[in-house]
C-alpha positions in Angstrom: -25.0 -8.0 -51.3 -24.5 -4.3 -51.4 -26.9 -3.9 -48.6 -24.9 -6.1 -46.7 -21.3 -4.6 -47.3 -22.4 -1.4 -47.3 -24.0 -2.7 -43.5 -20.7 -4.4 -42.4 -18.8 -1.3 -43.7 -20.5 0.9 -41.4 -20.5 -1.1 -38.6 -17.0 -0.7 -38.9 -17.2 2.7 -38.9 -19.1 3.2 -36.2 -16.8 0.7 -34.1 -14.1 2.9 -35.1 -15.4 6.0 -34.3 -16.0 4.5 -30.7 -12.4 3.3 -30.5 -11.5 6.7 -31.2 -13.4 8.9 -28.8 -12.1 6.4 -26.0 -8.2 7.1 -27.1 -6.2 9.8 -25.8 -2.7 10.5 -26.4 0.4 11.0 -23.6 3.0 13.2 -25.3 6.4 13.9 -23.9 9.3 16.3 -25.0 12.0 16.2 -22.3 15.2 18.1 -23.7 18.6 15.8 -23.1 16.5 12.6 -23.1 18.6 10.0 -24.6 17.0 7.5 -27.7 15.5 4.3 -26.3 12.5 2.8 -25.0 10.0 4.7 -22.8 7.9 2.7 -20.9 4.2 3.2 -19.3 3.2 1.1 -16.4 -0.1 1.3 -14.2 -1.0 -0.1 -10.4 -2.7 -3.8 -10.6 -3.1 -5.2 -7.5 -0.6 -4.0 -6.1 2.4 -4.3 -8.3 3.4 -2.2 -11.7 2.3 -4.0 -14.6 3.8 -2.3 -17.8 1.3 -1.6 -20.1 2.8 -0.5 -23.2 6.5 1.1 -24.4 7.4 3.9 -27.0 10.6 4.9 -28.9 12.4 7.9 -27.7 13.4 10.2 -30.7 14.8 13.8 -31.0 13.8 14.3 -27.3 10.3 13.2 -27.6 7.9 9.8 -26.8 4.2 9.3 -27.9 1.5 6.9 -26.5 -2.2 5.9 -27.5 -4.3 4.7 -24.5 -7.6 3.2 -24.7 -9.9 5.1 -21.7 -9.9 3.5 -18.5 -10.8 4.1 -14.9 -8.7 6.8 -12.6 -5.5 5.2 -12.3 -1.5 5.7 -11.2 1.3 5.6 -13.9 4.9 5.0 -14.0 6.8 6.6 -17.1 9.9 5.0 -17.2 12.7 6.8 -18.7 16.4 5.4 -19.3 16.2 4.5 -15.6 14.4 7.6 -14.4 10.7 6.9 -13.5 7.8 10.0 -13.2 4.4 9.2 -12.2 1.0 11.1 -12.3 -2.5 10.3 -12.0 -4.9 10.3 -14.8 -8.6 9.2 -16.4 -9.5 9.2 -19.8 -7.2 12.5 -20.6 -4.6 13.6 -23.2 -1.2 14.3 -20.8 1.8 16.4 -21.9 4.8 15.7 -20.0 7.4 18.8 -20.5 10.9 19.5 -19.4 14.6 18.7 -19.0 16.3 15.5 -18.2 18.8 17.1 -15.8 16.1 19.0 -13.9 14.0 15.9 -13.6 12.2 16.6 -10.2 10.7 19.9 -12.2 8.9 17.7 -14.9 5.6 19.0 -15.3 2.6 17.2 -16.4 -0.7 18.8 -17.9 -4.0 17.7 -19.3 -5.3 15.9 -16.4 -7.8 17.4 -14.1 -7.1 14.8 -11.7 -3.0 14.9 -11.2 -3.7 18.2 -11.3 -5.8 18.1 -8.2 -3.3 15.7 -6.7 -0.4 18.0 -7.5 -2.5 21.0 -5.4 -3.2 18.9 -2.2 0.8 17.6 -2.1 1.5 21.8 -2.5 -0.7 22.4 0.1 1.4 20.1 2.2 4.8 20.7 1.3 5.4 23.3 4.2 4.4 20.2 6.3 6.7 17.6 4.4 9.8 20.0 4.5 8.9 20.0 8.5 8.9 16.2 8.7 11.9 15.8 7.0 14.0 17.7 9.2 12.5 16.0 12.2 13.4 12.2 10.4 17.3 14.0 10.5 16.9 15.2 13.7 15.5 11.7 15.1 18.3 10.1 13.2 21.0 12.4 15.4 19.1 11.4 19.0 19.1 7.7 17.7 22.9 7.8 17.5 23.1 9.7 20.3 21.1 6.9 22.3 18.9 10.3 23.5 15.2 8.0 23.8 13.2 11.2 25.5 14.2 13.1 22.6 13.7 10.5 20.4 10.2 10.4 21.6 9.6 13.6 21.5 10.5 14.2 18.0 8.7 10.9 17.2 5.4 12.8 18.4 5.7 15.7 16.3 6.6 13.3 13.5 2.7 11.9 14.0 1.2 15.3 14.6 2.7 16.4 11.4 1.0 13.4 9.8 -2.0 14.1 11.0 -2.0 17.5 9.6 -1.6 16.3 6.3 -4.0 14.1 6.2 -6.2 16.2 7.3 -5.3 18.5 4.0 -6.6 15.7 1.9 -9.3 14.9 3.8 -10.7 18.4 3.0 -9.0 17.9 -0.5 -11.6 15.2 -1.2 -14.8 16.5 0.8 -14.5 19.2 -1.8 -14.4 17.5 -5.0 -16.6 14.7 -3.4 -18.4 14.7 -6.6 -15.6 14.0 -8.9 -15.5 10.2 -10.6 -11.8 9.6 -10.2 -11.9 11.3 -6.1 -11.8 7.7 -4.8 -8.2 7.2 -6.4 -6.8 9.8 -4.6 -8.6 8.6 -1.3 -7.8 5.1 -2.0 -4.0 6.1 -2.3 -3.7 8.5 0.7 -6.4 6.4 3.4 -6.2 2.7 1.7 -3.7 1.3 4.0 -5.6 3.2 6.9 -6.8 1.8 10.2 -11.0 1.3 10.2 -12.2 4.7 11.3 -10.3 6.7 9.1 -10.6 4.4 6.2 -14.3 4.3 7.0 -14.6 8.3 7.6 -12.7 9.0 4.1 -15.0 6.5 2.2 -18.3 8.0 3.7 -17.1 11.8 2.0 -17.5 10.5 -1.4 -20.8 10.7 -3.1 -22.6 8.1 -5.0 -21.3 8.4 -8.1 -17.6 8.1 -7.0 -18.0 5.7 -5.0 -18.9 3.4 -7.9 -15.4 3.9 -9.2 -12.8 0.9 -9.0 -10.6 2.7 -6.6 -13.6 3.4 -4.0 -14.6 0.1 -4.5 -11.4 -0.8 -3.2 -11.4 1.3 0.0 -14.7 -0.2 0.8 -13.7 -3.8 0.6 -10.7 -2.2 2.9 -13.5 -1.1 5.3 -15.5 -4.3 5.2 -12.0 -6.2 5.5 -10.5 -4.4 8.7 -14.0 -4.8 10.4 -13.6 -8.8 10.3 -10.2 -8.0 12.1 -11.5 -5.3 14.6 -11.0 -6.5 18.4 -13.6 -8.5 19.6 -13.8 -10.2 16.5 -13.1 -14.4 15.8 -9.8 -14.2 14.4 -10.6 -15.4 10.5 -9.1 -19.0 9.8 -6.0 -19.5 7.5 -3.8 -22.6 5.8 -0.2 -21.9 5.2 2.7 -24.1 4.4 5.1 -24.1 7.7 9.3 -24.1 7.0 8.7 -27.7 6.4 6.3 -27.5 3.6 3.2 -29.1 5.5 -0.2 -27.2 6.1 -0.9 -25.4 9.4 -3.9 -24.0 10.2 -4.4 -21.1 12.7 -7.4 -23.0 14.3 -5.4 -25.9 15.1 -4.2 -23.4 18.1 -7.9 -22.9 19.3 -8.1 -23.4 23.7 -4.4 -21.3 23.2 -3.4 -18.1 23.7 -1.7 -16.7 20.5 0.0 -14.1 19.1 0.1 -13.7 15.5 3.1 -11.8 14.1 3.6 -10.9 10.7 6.8 -9.9 10.1 9.8 -10.6 7.0 13.6 -11.4 6.8 13.8 -8.5 5.0 12.0 -6.0 7.9 14.3 -4.3 9.8 12.1 -3.1 12.4 10.6 -6.6 12.7 14.4 -8.5 13.1 15.4 -5.6 15.7 12.4 -6.7 17.7 12.3 -10.3 17.2 14.9 -10.4 20.7 11.7 -9.0 22.2 9.6 -11.5 21.0 11.9 -14.6 22.0 12.2 -13.0 25.6 8.3 -12.5 25.8 7.9 -16.1 24.2 10.3 -17.7 26.6 8.4 -16.3 29.3 4.8 -17.5 28.4 5.3 -20.4 26.2 4.6 -22.2 29.6 1.5 -20.7 30.6 -0.5 -21.7 27.4 0.6 -18.8 25.0 1.7 -19.8 21.3 3.2 -17.0 18.5 2.6 -17.9 15.2 5.1 -16.3 12.7 3.7 -15.4 9.5 6.2 -14.5 7.1 5.9 -12.4 4.4 9.0 -13.0 2.2 9.2 -14.4 -1.6 12.6 -15.9 -0.8 12.3 -19.6 1.6 16.3 -19.4 1.5 16.3 -15.9 3.4 12.8 -16.6 5.7 14.6 -19.9 6.9 18.3 -17.8 7.5 16.4 -15.3 9.5 14.6 -17.9 11.7 18.2 -19.5 12.4 20.0 -16.2 13.0 17.1 -14.8 15.5 17.0 -18.2 17.2 12.9 -18.0 17.5 11.6 -21.7 18.3 7.5 -21.0 17.5 5.5 -22.0 14.8 6.3 -20.2 11.2 4.2 -20.3 8.5 4.2 -18.5 4.9 3.0 -18.8 1.1 5.7 -16.6 0.8 4.2 -14.0 -1.5 5.4 -11.2 0.0 2.9 -8.2 0.1 0.5 -10.3 -1.0 0.7 -13.4 1.0 -3.0 -14.6 1.8 -2.8 -14.4 5.4 -1.7 -10.4 5.2 -4.4 -9.5 3.0 -7.0 -11.4 5.4 -5.8 -9.5 8.5 -5.5 -6.2 6.7 -1.6 -5.6 7.4 -0.2 -3.1 5.5 3.0 -2.0 7.3 5.1 -4.6 9.4 5.9 -6.0 12.3 2.5 -6.3 12.9 0.7 -8.6 15.7 -2.8 -10.0 16.3 -3.4 -11.2 19.9 -6.1 -14.1 20.5 -7.9 -15.1 23.5 -8.8 -19.0 24.2 -11.7 -18.8 22.2 -9.7 -17.1 19.2 -11.2 -13.9 19.8 -8.8 -11.2 18.7 -8.4 -9.0 22.1 -5.3 -7.4 20.7 -3.4 -5.6 18.1 -0.2 -4.3 17.0 1.1 -4.5 20.3 4.5 -5.1 21.2 6.6 -5.1 24.1 5.5 -3.6 27.7 1.9 -3.6 26.2 1.9 -7.4 24.7 3.0 -8.5 28.0 0.6 -6.7 29.9 -2.1 -8.0 27.7 -0.6 -11.8 28.3 -0.2 -11.1 31.9 -4.0 -10.7 31.6 -4.7 -13.4 29.5 -2.7 -16.6 31.5 -3.9 -15.6 34.7 
């Protein structure tokens, strides 16, 4: 009996030791912080999931976390939010509530590297901000030539910023957490760039959760590249009836991913209506796929913008099954299919869309 009890006791000690080994603290002391609750969340399935809460006393709070893979954390403090990266490391957060943008997060190698990358991009970020202000002024003045010039410069700076991140990923490709940074920056990129960055990673880094997510993006993108047969999907119409993309085979199809809450989508709708009216009698069908999560707002937008083509949605927002299937990371987004159901164009609008439809309906 004593031997059994001793064995049980020893097993408990070993289990406790293992648990303690996998635990780490997140401690914070922020001057001027009101008493209340601090909340900790992580990114899961592209959404914030609350994982813990802690009392705020004497400007301080503390969380005890169980070791997990690298992740993006969000700390919520009295309507203020702080985001940082971490992987199984004790974290110390210090600063002043009145200088929240200067809050210091220390102890996480993953976060330190990401912070260094952002610091290296700081001058480029400042240039982009200035260009954004200039673009708004040009838009108010309806100076299209200047707007186009500013936009080109803006995109060039964006390319430079991505290059900074790519170089950092290459230099740290053997770190097990580098997949998180790679996914954060390139998890919504197109095929060539996403695949390029994934191939930078060492075999060790490729085993991490976020590196696997990046690879899943690469695999999914290859299935919706130009030249591929468009994957089929079935969603509910506004009348709650099932509608499948495959039912349109034999016609030229424009799949339009949009949402009632998307300003650029709504501004593009008059052009889409004009193009639809021109080509609807030439064997062209439009299929609107909404990323709404509110049916009333979705239906109201269809009526207000006078969009007569078929509309479908599963009302799951960015978690739309069709949007995930087609790797949609920004809207508006279009896919053009020929009569055989093959993808022949993507992310094209206006004159470019008209030219493609003219070619397909000759």
